[in-house]
C-alpha positions as CSV (number, residue, x, y, z in Angstrom):
1,M,79.6,-40.6,60.7
2,T,79.7,-38.6,57.2
3,Q,81.9,-37.2,55.5
4,S,83.0,-35.7,52.2
5,T,86.3,-33.7,50.7
6,V,86.7,-30.1,50.6
7,T,88.3,-29.2,46.6
8,A,90.5,-26.8,46.3
9,K,88.1,-24.5,45.0
10,G,86.6,-24.6,49.0
11,Q,83.8,-27.1,47.6
12,T,82.3,-30.2,48.9
13,T,79.6,-32.7,47.8
14,I,76.9,-33.6,49.9
15,P,76.5,-36.9,51.1
16,K,73.4,-38.1,49.5
17,E,72.3,-39.5,53.4
18,I,72.9,-36.2,54.2
19,R,70.5,-34.6,51.4
20,D,67.7,-36.9,52.2
21,R,67.8,-36.4,55.0
22,L,67.6,-32.5,55.2
23,G,65.0,-32.7,51.5
24,L,67.2,-30.5,49.2
25,K,67.3,-31.1,46.1
26,P,69.3,-29.3,42.9
27,R,69.4,-25.7,43.8
28,S,68.3,-26.0,47.3
29,K,69.9,-23.1,49.4
30,I,71.0,-24.4,53.0
31,R,72.3,-22.2,55.9
32,Y,75.3,-22.4,57.8
33,L,76.0,-21.7,61.6
34,V,78.9,-21.8,63.3
35,T,78.0,-22.7,67.2
36,H,80.5,-20.9,69.7
37,D,82.4,-24.1,69.9
38,G,83.7,-24.0,66.1
39,T,80.7,-26.7,65.3
40,V,79.6,-26.2,62.3
41,M,75.1,-27.1,61.6
42,L,73.4,-26.8,58.5
43,A,69.9,-26.6,57.5
44,P,67.9,-26.1,54.5
45,V,66.3,-22.4,53.8
46,L,62.3,-22.9,53.6
47,P,60.2,-20.9,51.5
48,V,57.8,-18.5,53.6
49,S,54.8,-21.2,52.4
50,A,56.7,-23.6,54.3
51,L,55.6,-21.8,57.7
52,R,51.9,-22.2,56.9
53,G,49.8,-23.8,59.5
54,I,52.3,-23.8,62.4
55,L,50.0,-21.4,64.5
56,K,47.1,-23.0,65.4
57,Y,43.8,-21.0,66.7
58,D,41.0,-22.6,67.6
59,G,38.9,-18.7,68.2
60,P,36.2,-17.6,65.7
61,P,37.6,-15.7,62.8
62,V,39.0,-12.5,62.9
63,S,38.4,-9.9,60.2
64,L,41.2,-7.7,58.9
65,E,40.0,-4.4,60.5
66,E,39.7,-6.7,63.8
67,M,43.7,-7.3,63.9
68,D,44.5,-3.6,62.5
69,D,42.8,-2.6,65.7
70,A,44.8,-4.6,68.1
71,I,47.9,-3.8,66.0
72,K,47.0,-0.5,67.1
73,A,46.1,-0.8,71.0
74,G,49.6,-2.8,71.6
75,A,51.7,0.0,69.7
76,V,49.7,2.4,71.7
77,E,50.1,0.7,74.8
78,R,54.1,-0.1,73.8
79,F,54.7,3.8,73.1
80,E,52.9,4.3,76.5
81,R,55.1,1.8,78.5
82,S,58.6,3.7,76.9
83,N,57.2,7.1,77.5
84,E,56.9,6.2,81.2
85,P,59.1,8.0,84.0
């Protein structure tokens, strides 16, 4: 188990093993999550570009106009459902 000490200013050094595992470099940002049982998790804040390629689409290319039409149709459908008695 890896540990570090909190200074009087509330600061700590993230151990090298953890920095390496998370891919943290100088000036990296991290996010803290405190769970319901008090466990604290930290994760690197990734740039939006890190999401590139995570969704796979095997169909034919779709134009922006087709995307806009699909968005409009979905919005209309959702609006109509929300106004049903």
